[in-house]
C-alpha positions as CSV (number, residue, x, y, z in Angstrom):
1,M,177.8,89.4,113.9
2,S,175.4,87.2,115.9
3,G,172.7,89.2,118.1
4,D,173.5,92.4,116.4
5,P,170.1,94.1,116.7
6,R,170.9,96.3,113.8
7,P,169.0,95.3,110.4
8,H,171.6,94.3,107.5
9,Q,168.7,95.3,105.2
10,Q,166.0,97.9,105.5
11,S,163.0,98.3,103.1
12,I,161.0,101.4,103.1
13,S,158.1,101.7,100.7
14,H,159.7,99.8,97.9
15,V,163.3,101.2,98.6
16,S,165.9,98.6,99.8
17,V,169.1,99.9,101.4
18,Q,171.7,97.2,102.4
19,Q,174.1,97.7,105.3
20,G,177.5,99.0,104.0
21,S,176.3,99.4,100.5
22,R,176.6,102.5,98.6
23,A,173.6,102.5,96.5
24,Y,169.7,102.0,96.9
25,V,167.4,100.3,94.8
26,G,163.6,101.6,94.5
27,T,162.1,104.9,94.3
28,F,161.0,107.3,97.1
29,S,157.5,108.1,95.5
30,N,155.6,106.6,98.5
31,C,157.9,107.6,101.5
32,R,157.2,110.0,104.0
33,F,159.9,111.8,105.8
34,G,159.8,113.7,109.1
35,N,156.5,115.2,109.9
36,T,155.7,115.7,106.2
37,D,152.0,115.0,106.8
38,E,151.8,117.2,109.9
39,S,153.2,120.0,108.0
40,Q,151.1,119.6,105.0
41,K,148.0,119.4,107.4
42,A,149.1,122.7,109.2
43,S,149.5,124.6,105.7
44,E,145.9,123.2,104.5
45,Q,144.4,124.7,108.0
46,A,146.2,128.0,107.5
47,A,144.7,128.1,104.1
48,V,141.2,127.2,105.3
49,A,141.6,129.8,107.9
50,C,142.6,132.6,105.1
51,R,139.5,131.5,103.2
52,N,137.3,131.9,106.1
53,A,138.6,135.3,107.3
54,L,138.2,136.8,103.7
55,F,134.8,135.3,103.1
56,L,132.0,137.6,103.0
57,T,129.1,136.4,100.6
58,D,128.7,133.4,97.9
59,P,128.6,134.9,94.3
60,H,126.5,131.9,93.2
61,V,123.8,132.7,96.0
62,D,124.1,136.7,95.1
63,R,123.5,135.7,91.4
64,E,120.5,133.6,92.4
65,S,119.2,136.5,94.5
66,V,119.5,138.8,91.5
67,I,117.9,136.5,89.1
68,S,114.9,136.1,91.7
69,A,114.6,139.8,92.0
70,K,115.0,140.8,88.1
71,G,113.5,137.3,86.9
72,T,115.1,134.9,84.6
73,R,116.4,135.8,81.0
74,V,114.0,135.5,78.1
75,A,115.2,133.2,75.5
76,G,117.3,134.2,72.9
77,T,118.2,137.9,74.7
78,C,122.1,138.3,75.7
79,E,123.1,135.8,73.2
80,W,124.1,138.5,70.6
81,I,127.4,139.4,72.7
82,T,128.7,135.7,71.9
83,H,129.2,137.0,68.5
84,N,130.5,140.4,69.2
85,A,134.0,141.0,68.0
86,S,135.0,142.9,71.1
87,Y,134.0,139.9,73.0
88,R,135.5,137.3,71.0
89,A,138.7,139.4,71.2
90,W,138.5,139.4,75.0
91,L,137.4,135.8,75.4
92,N,140.4,134.6,73.2
93,S,143.0,136.9,74.6
94,D,143.8,134.4,77.5
95,G,146.4,132.6,74.9
96,D,144.6,129.4,74.2
97,G,145.9,129.3,70.9
98,N,142.3,130.1,69.3
99,G,142.8,133.9,68.9
100,D,145.1,136.7,69.0
101,D,147.6,136.2,71.8
102,S,149.5,139.6,71.5
103,N,149.3,140.8,75.0
104,N,147.6,143.6,74.0
105,D,145.9,144.9,77.3
106,N,143.1,146.4,75.2
107,T,141.7,143.0,74.7
108,R,142.2,141.9,78.4
109,L,139.4,144.4,79.6
110,L,135.6,144.1,78.3
111,W,133.9,147.2,79.3
112,I,130.0,147.1,78.9
113,S,128.2,150.3,79.8
114,G,124.5,151.7,79.5
115,G,121.9,153.5,81.0
116,P,119.7,152.5,83.9
117,G,117.4,149.5,82.8
118,K,119.4,148.7,79.6
119,G,120.0,144.9,80.5
120,K,123.8,145.4,81.7
121,T,123.3,143.0,84.8
122,M,121.1,140.5,82.9
123,L,124.0,140.3,80.6
124,S,126.5,139.7,83.4
125,I,124.3,136.8,84.6
126,F,124.4,135.3,81.1
127,L,128.2,136.1,80.8
128,T,129.0,134.3,84.2
129,E,126.7,131.0,83.1
130,E,128.5,131.1,79.4
131,L,131.9,131.2,81.0
132,E,131.3,128.6,83.5
133,R,130.4,126.2,80.8
134,Y,133.6,127.5,78.6
135,T,135.9,126.8,81.8
136,V,134.4,123.7,83.3
137,N,136.6,121.2,81.2
138,R,139.7,123.3,81.3
139,E,142.0,123.0,84.1
140,D,144.2,126.1,83.1
141,A,141.4,128.4,83.4
142,G,138.6,129.5,85.8
143,L,136.0,132.3,86.5
144,V,135.7,134.6,89.3
145,F,132.6,136.9,89.5
146,L,130.9,139.6,91.9
147,F,127.9,141.3,91.5
148,C,128.2,144.7,93.5
149,S,125.2,145.8,95.1
150,A,124.1,149.5,96.5
151,Q,122.2,147.8,99.4
152,D,124.5,145.3,100.3
153,E,127.7,146.7,102.5
154,K,129.5,143.4,101.8
155,R,129.3,144.2,98.1
156,N,129.7,147.8,97.7
157,T,133.2,148.9,98.8
158,S,136.6,148.6,97.3
159,I,137.7,146.6,100.3
160,T,134.9,144.1,100.1
161,V,135.2,143.5,96.3
162,L,138.9,142.9,96.4
163,R,138.4,140.4,99.4
164,G,135.6,138.6,97.3
165,L,137.9,138.2,94.5
166,V,140.8,137.2,96.4
167,H,138.8,134.7,98.3
168,Q,137.4,133.1,94.8
169,I,140.8,133.1,93.6
170,I,142.3,131.2,96.3
171,T,139.3,128.8,96.5
172,K,139.9,127.7,92.9
173,R,143.9,128.1,93.2
174,P,144.7,126.8,96.6
175,Q,148.3,126.7,95.9
176,L,148.4,130.5,95.8
177,V,147.6,131.0,99.4
178,K,151.4,131.2,100.0
179,H,150.9,134.9,98.8
180,L,148.2,135.6,101.7
181,L,149.8,133.4,104.6
182,P,152.3,136.2,105.7
183,H,149.4,138.7,106.0
184,F,147.3,136.1,108.1
185,E,149.9,135.3,110.9
186,T,148.1,136.9,113.8
187,P,144.6,137.9,114.8
188,E,146.0,141.4,114.8
189,R,147.8,141.1,111.4
190,T,144.5,139.4,110.1
191,Q,142.3,142.3,111.2
192,Q,144.5,144.8,109.7
193,T,144.8,143.0,106.2
194,L,141.1,142.6,106.2
195,S,140.6,146.5,106.3
196,S,143.3,147.8,104.4
197,L,142.7,148.3,100.8
198,E,146.3,148.7,100.1
199,T,147.2,145.3,101.8
200,L,144.2,143.6,99.8
201,W,145.6,145.3,96.7
202,L,149.2,143.9,97.1
203,I,148.0,140.4,97.5
204,F,145.7,140.5,94.4
205,R,148.5,142.0,92.4
206,K,150.6,139.3,93.4
207,L,147.8,136.5,92.8
208,V,147.2,137.9,89.2
209,A,151.0,138.1,88.5
210,D,151.7,134.5,89.4
211,A,151.9,131.9,86.6
212,E,150.2,129.1,88.5
213,L,147.1,131.1,88.2
214,G,146.5,130.3,84.6
215,T,143.5,132.0,82.8
216,M,141.2,133.5,85.3
217,F,138.1,135.5,83.7
218,C,136.6,138.0,86.0
219,V,133.2,139.6,85.8
220,L,132.4,142.5,87.8
221,D,128.7,143.9,87.8
222,G,127.7,147.2,89.1
223,C,130.9,148.7,89.8
224,N,129.1,152.2,89.8
225,W,127.6,150.9,93.1
226,I,131.1,151.2,95.0
227,Q,130.7,153.9,97.4
228,I,132.2,157.1,96.4
229,T,134.2,157.6,99.5
230,T,136.0,154.4,99.2
231,R,136.3,154.7,95.4
232,R,140.2,154.8,95.4
233,W,139.2,152.4,92.4
234,P,140.5,154.3,89.2
235,A,144.1,153.6,90.6
236,T,143.8,150.2,90.9
237,S,141.3,148.8,88.3
238,S,143.6,148.5,85.6
239,G,145.4,145.7,87.5
240,L,142.3,143.7,87.1
241,Y,143.1,142.7,83.7
242,R,146.9,143.5,83.6
243,H,149.8,141.3,84.8
244,E,152.9,142.7,86.1
């Protein structure tokens, strides 16, 4: 009809819809509906807020501090562990097809113990560097690590250890922040979450149980430095290597 301001055909990002028609031609791959961009931006901002609230220390900086204090590793040392049967079983328990994928919890935990000055921390440093190289080209695998310290209150309690691990996980797997958002809705809720071992443990369990996590190696050094008064750790430590 002459003068009708309504278009007889509308094209939106390669999608054509003709007035009165019952079919469309094209794809919606490049379309934006409503406030999708705004919603995505809000979600990203919420994720950043969660990470910022959880942050205590940078594990890479902490590792460099340990290296500065203890000295660099002597060439050839620590490499023996890469040939150790227990280590190989642990490394291959991620189900990548290179080892025994029997879901045996005994292969998901590698416990290294020894007396003072036996080189456990240097071995942990070596393992984190080795696992970084192992996972760098694997989208389905990652590494989180933490060096506990008797002198640093940000790295010697159950709460700070969990905060550090959760922060690293959602940094590497941003999509998993969905498990945190309900606990960070208000400043009061955020403060309660950051100071509650039970809440942080609940969040951690949800993260490690999510299939989107993929394979996530975790190296904890110096667990003996976790303060005795906060060591409600035996009840929770098993979850560090078990998906429920």
